[in-house]
C-alpha positions as CSV (number, residue, x, y, z in Angstrom):
1,M,0.7,9.7,-24.0
2,T,3.4,11.4,-21.9
3,D,5.4,9.7,-19.1
4,G,3.5,11.8,-16.6
5,A,0.1,10.6,-17.9
6,R,1.3,7.0,-17.9
7,S,2.5,7.4,-14.4
8,A,-0.7,9.0,-13.3
9,R,-2.8,6.3,-14.8
10,F,-0.6,3.5,-13.4
11,F,-0.6,4.7,-9.8
12,F,-4.3,5.7,-9.8
13,V,-5.4,2.3,-11.2
14,A,-3.0,0.5,-8.8
15,G,-4.5,2.4,-5.9
16,A,-8.1,1.6,-6.9
17,V,-7.3,-2.1,-7.4
18,S,-5.4,-2.2,-4.1
19,A,-8.4,-0.6,-2.3
20,A,-10.8,-3.1,-3.9
21,L,-8.5,-6.0,-2.8
22,A,-8.3,-4.5,0.7
23,V,-12.1,-4.5,1.0
24,A,-12.2,-8.1,-0.2
25,A,-9.5,-9.1,2.3
26,G,-11.3,-7.3,5.1
27,A,-14.6,-9.1,4.2
28,F,-12.8,-12.4,4.0
29,G,-11.2,-11.9,7.4
30,A,-14.5,-10.8,9.0
31,H,-16.7,-13.5,7.5
32,G,-14.3,-16.3,6.7
33,L,-11.5,-16.3,9.2
34,R,-13.0,-14.9,12.4
35,D,-13.9,-18.3,13.8
36,L,-10.7,-19.9,12.5
37,L,-8.0,-17.6,13.9
38,T,-6.9,-16.7,17.3
39,P,-7.6,-13.1,18.4
40,E,-3.9,-12.3,17.9
41,R,-3.8,-13.6,14.4
42,M,-7.1,-11.8,13.5
43,A,-5.6,-8.6,14.8
44,T,-2.5,-9.2,12.6
45,F,-4.8,-9.8,9.5
46,E,-6.7,-6.6,10.3
47,T,-3.5,-4.6,10.6
48,A,-2.6,-5.8,7.1
49,V,-6.0,-4.7,5.7
50,R,-5.7,-1.3,7.5
51,Y,-2.2,-0.6,6.1
52,Q,-3.2,-1.8,2.6
53,T,-6.3,0.5,2.6
54,T,-4.3,3.5,3.8
55,H,-1.6,3.1,1.2
56,A,-4.2,2.4,-1.6
57,L,-5.4,5.9,-0.9
58,A,-1.9,7.1,-1.0
59,L,-1.4,5.6,-4.4
60,L,-4.6,7.3,-5.6
61,L,-3.1,10.6,-4.3
62,V,0.1,10.0,-6.2
63,G,-1.9,9.3,-9.4
64,L,-3.9,12.5,-9.0
65,L,-0.7,14.5,-8.3
66,A,1.1,13.0,-11.3
67,G,-1.9,13.9,-13.5
68,R,-1.5,17.6,-12.7
69,G,1.2,17.9,-15.3
70,A,4.8,16.7,-15.7
71,A,5.2,14.1,-13.0
72,P,8.6,14.4,-11.4
73,R,10.6,11.3,-10.6
74,V,10.0,11.8,-6.8
75,L,6.3,10.9,-7.4
76,A,7.3,7.7,-9.1
77,W,9.5,6.9,-6.1
78,A,6.7,7.6,-3.7
79,G,4.2,5.4,-5.7
80,G,6.8,2.6,-6.1
81,L,7.6,2.7,-2.4
82,F,3.9,2.6,-1.5
83,L,3.4,-0.4,-3.8
84,A,6.5,-2.2,-2.4
85,G,5.4,-1.5,1.1
86,T,2.0,-2.9,0.4
87,V,3.4,-6.2,-1.0
88,L,6.1,-6.5,1.7
89,F,4.1,-5.3,4.8
90,S,0.6,-6.3,4.1
91,G,1.5,-9.3,1.9
92,S,3.8,-10.7,4.6
93,L,1.2,-10.3,7.3
94,Y,-1.5,-12.0,5.1
95,A,0.9,-14.9,4.4
96,L,2.0,-15.1,8.0
97,V,-1.7,-15.5,9.1
98,L,-2.9,-17.7,6.2
99,A,0.1,-20.0,6.0
100,D,0.9,-20.0,9.7
101,A,4.4,-19.0,8.9
102,P,5.7,-16.7,11.8
103,W,9.1,-16.2,10.1
104,L,7.3,-14.0,7.5
105,G,6.9,-11.4,10.3
106,A,10.5,-10.5,9.7
107,V,9.6,-9.2,6.2
108,A,7.1,-6.7,7.5
109,P,9.6,-4.1,8.8
110,L,11.0,-3.9,5.2
111,G,7.5,-2.9,4.1
112,G,7.2,-0.4,6.9
113,A,10.5,1.2,5.8
114,A,9.1,1.4,2.2
115,F,6.0,3.1,3.5
116,I,8.0,5.6,5.4
117,G,10.2,6.2,2.3
118,G,7.0,6.8,0.2
119,W,5.7,9.3,2.6
120,L,9.0,11.1,2.8
121,A,9.1,11.2,-1.0
122,L,5.6,12.6,-1.1
123,A,6.7,15.3,1.5
124,W,9.6,16.1,-0.7
125,Y,7.3,16.6,-3.7
126,G,5.0,18.8,-1.6
127,R,7.8,20.9,-0.4
128,R,9.2,21.5,-3.8
129,R,6.2,21.5,-6.1
130,L,3.0,22.6,-4.3
131,A,2.2,26.2,-3.9
């Protein structure tokens, strides 16, 4: 199996698993947390779910693009940044809400920066490689 095929499979599977986890988190929030959290904390949890869902789809896109042939390094960067952003942004917001640890909110901007970097890497790929 080529590096491009491995990369394609990894990012596609990571995106599908992340999407499944986002649906589970959303259901948990809607059915298990709604009566336990303040409206502000619930909104924070929902923001984490929304960003995880969006970037799970971005990972699927990276996987599909990498499967088109030789996957350039920029796609690996995009996928890696989307994964890092999900862990740092959504993960810190989930932990902030569930552990009642407001200091974790300081981690979220790092995840946001990773998301932005991932989108810029994907734009770079599109500019260079798509006809």
